[in-house]
C-alpha positions in Angstrom: 0.0 0.1 0.0 1.5 3.2 -1.0 0.4 6.5 0.2 0.7 9.9 -1.6 1.1 12.1 1.3 0.7 15.5 -0.9 -1.4 15.6 -4.2 -3.5 18.4 -5.6 -6.3 16.2 -6.6 -8.4 19.1 -7.2 -6.4 21.0 -9.8 -7.7 21.6 -13.0 -5.1 19.9 -14.7 -6.4 16.6 -12.9 -9.9 17.5 -12.5 -9.9 17.7 -16.4 -9.5 14.1 -16.6 -12.6 13.3 -14.2 -11.9 10.6 -11.7 -9.5 8.5 -14.2 -6.2 9.7 -12.5 -7.6 8.6 -9.1 -8.5 5.5 -10.3 -5.2 4.9 -11.8 -3.5 5.7 -8.6 -5.6 3.1 -6.8 -4.7 0.3 -9.4 -1.1 1.2 -8.7 -1.4 0.4 -5.2 -1.9 4.4 -4.3 -4.7 3.7 -1.8 -4.5 6.8 0.2 -4.1 10.4 -1.1 -3.7 13.4 1.1 -4.9 16.7 -0.4 -3.5 19.9 0.7 -5.7 23.2 0.6 -4.5 26.6 -1.1 -7.0 29.1 -0.4 -10.9 29.5 -0.2 -11.1 28.9 -3.6 -10.1 25.4 -3.6 -12.2 24.3 -0.8 -15.1 23.2 -2.7 -13.2 21.0 -5.4 -11.1 19.3 -2.5 -14.3 18.4 -0.4 -16.0 17.1 -3.3 -13.2 14.5 -3.7 -13.3 13.8 -0.2 -16.7 13.4 0.0 -16.9 11.0 -3.3 -13.7 8.8 -2.4 -14.0 8.8 1.7 -11.4 5.9 1.8 -9.0 7.2 -0.5 -8.8 11.0 -0.7 -8.3 12.9 2.5 -8.5 16.6 2.8 -6.1 19.2 4.7 -7.3 22.7 5.7 -5.0 25.8 5.6 -3.9 28.7 3.7 -0.6 28.1 1.4 1.6 31.0 1.8 1.7 31.6 -2.0 -1.9 32.7 -1.4 -1.0 35.0 1.3 -1.9 38.7 0.4 -3.7 41.8 2.0 -6.7 39.8 2.9 -5.1 37.0 4.5 -7.0 37.5 7.7 -10.3 37.0 5.9 -9.0 33.6 4.3 -7.8 32.7 8.0 -11.2 33.3 9.2 -12.6 30.4 6.5 -9.8 28.2 7.4 -10.8 28.5 11.3 -14.5 28.2 10.5 -14.0 24.8 8.6 -11.6 23.6 11.4 -14.5 24.0 13.6 -16.9 22.2 11.7 -15.6 19.1 10.2 -12.5 16.7 10.8 -9.5 17.2 8.6 -6.2 14.9 8.1 -4.0 17.9 8.9 -3.6 21.6 8.6 -1.6 22.6 5.3 -0.3 23.3 3.3 1.0 26.2 5.4 4.5 27.8 5.5 6.6 30.3 3.7 7.6 30.9 0.2 10.3 33.3 -0.6 10.7 32.4 -4.3 7.9 34.1 -6.1 7.2 37.3 -4.1 8.6 38.7 -0.9 5.8 41.2 -0.8 3.8 39.5 2.1 6.5 37.8 4.0 5.2 39.4 7.4 1.8 38.3 6.7 2.8 34.6 5.5 4.6 34.3 8.9 1.7 35.4 10.8 -0.6 32.9 8.6 2.0 30.4 9.5 2.2 30.8 13.1 -1.4 31.3 13.7 -2.2 28.1 11.8 0.4 26.4 13.7 -1.4 27.0 16.7 -4.8 25.7 15.4 -2.9 22.8 14.8 -1.9 22.2 18.4 -5.3 23.3 19.5 -7.1 20.7 17.4 -4.2 18.0 17.8 -3.5 18.0 14.2 -0.2 17.7 12.2 1.1 20.4 9.9 2.3 20.1 6.0 4.7 22.6 5.6 5.5 24.4 2.5 9.1 25.9 2.7 10.4 27.0 -0.7 13.7 29.0 -0.3 12.7 29.4 3.4 13.5 26.1 5.0 15.5 27.7 8.2 12.9 30.4 8.6 10.2 27.5 8.7 12.4 25.5 11.1 12.7 28.4 13.5 9.0 28.8 13.6 8.3 25.0 14.4 11.1 25.0 17.0 9.3 28.1 18.8 6.3 26.5 18.6 7.2 22.8 19.5 6.1 21.7 22.8 6.4 18.0 22.1 2.9 17.7 20.7 3.4 19.4 17.1 4.4 17.0 14.1 4.0 17.1 10.4 5.9 17.0 7.1 8.4 19.6 5.6 6.5 18.9 2.3 8.7 18.8 -0.9 11.8 19.1 1.1 14.6 21.0 -0.7 16.9 22.0 2.2 20.5 21.2 3.3 21.6 17.9 5.1 21.9 20.3 8.2 18.6 21.4 7.8 17.0 18.1 7.3 18.8 16.8 10.6 17.2 19.7 12.3 13.7 18.8 11.0 14.3 15.2 12.2 15.3 16.1 15.6 12.2 18.3 16.1 10.1 15.2 15.2 9.0 16.0 11.6 9.5 13.9 8.4 10.7 15.0 5.2 8.3 14.8 2.1 10.3 13.3 -0.6 8.9 13.4 -4.3 9.8 13.5 -7.9 12.7 15.7 -7.6 14.7 12.7 -6.1 14.6 11.3 -9.5 16.0 14.0 -11.2 19.5 13.6 -12.5 22.3 15.3 -10.6 19.6 16.0 -8.1 21.2 17.1 -4.6 18.3 15.2 -2.8 19.6 12.2 -3.5 22.7 12.5 -1.1 20.3 13.7 1.6 18.0 10.7 0.8 20.8 8.6 1.4 21.9 10.0 4.8 18.5 10.2 6.5 16.9 7.1 7.9 13.9 6.0 6.2 12.1 6.4 9.5 11.9 10.2 8.8 10.7 9.9 5.1 7.4 9.9 3.6 6.3 9.9 -0.3 4.7 12.5 -2.3 3.9 13.7 -5.5 2.8 17.2 -5.2 0.7 16.3 -8.4 0.1 18.1 -10.7 3.6 19.4 -10.3 7.3 18.0 -10.2 6.5 14.9 -12.1 9.4 12.1 -11.6 11.6 10.9 -14.5 10.7 9.6 -17.3 7.8 12.0 -17.1 9.8 15.2 -15.8 8.3 18.4 -17.4 4.8 16.7 -17.8 1.6 16.6 -15.6 2.2 14.7 -12.4 -0.2 12.3 -10.8 -0.3 10.1 -7.7 0.0 6.9 -9.8 3.8 7.9 -10.3 4.4 7.4 -6.4 5.8 3.9 -7.2 8.4 5.5 -9.5 9.5 7.7 -6.4 9.8 4.7 -3.9 11.8 2.7 -6.6 14.3 5.7 -6.7 14.6 5.8 -3.0 15.0 2.1 -3.0 17.8 2.5 -5.3 19.3 5.2 -3.4 19.3 3.1 0.0 20.1 -0.1 -1.7 17.3 -1.8 -0.3 14.0 -3.7 -1.8 11.1 -1.5 -2.9 8.7 -3.4 -0.3 10.6 -2.1 2.7 10.5 1.6 1.3 6.6 1.2 0.9 6.4 -0.5 4.3 8.3 2.0 6.3 7.0 5.2 4.5 3.5 4.0 4.7 3.9 3.4 8.3 5.2 6.8 8.9 2.2 8.6 6.9 -0.1 6.4 8.9 1.5 7.6 12.3 1.4 11.2 11.3 -2.3 11.2 10.0 -3.2 8.7 12.8 -6.0 11.0 14.1 
């Protein structure tokens, strides 16, 4: 049983195919797919899939840092309202993004901290977006860590030292298609970090693994990522699947 811990199944590129890509994923053995939210505009599509596929598609709730702007407090109010009226697998994706635009960095930090507080309040894991902001995200987690906070640094792209800090905080590294790219520095990190601290993800429809690099990604490609991790670790794919799935189940236990 493979688990995709991060897939935007509601994205227009995937929804255009209807449920075919979900069915392909299940056929490939990817029986659980966790969906991070972006903002208020993505909630309806995400919830439709969660209701239609309750045993396979699991929603998170949160405000993505790339969607934080001047109206972020209104968006956070919507997140808070949803958290109060139904169960979610995690709060995510949340965090910081310094790649696209630094105009609202202060607001991103406020949103990140507020949503992390809600995670502690509702006893939920957090799924963190940390593009070009890994150390700052680590610092926020460290400041909030009271022994009960856990989650995933999605699409990990930091250094080995940052990976060690994340592991020491009780968090996991989300490893996706980038690990299959030739010359990817992520390969060396995967070799060094124990499998006990890794989960698999696609971030579909983005970052498709080799041999689909540059094309639309989907959850059925998780086995390709698992195979690369197994190659790097010099172990059987079955061991990668067993351990990473156990890790994911532990994170999303509630």
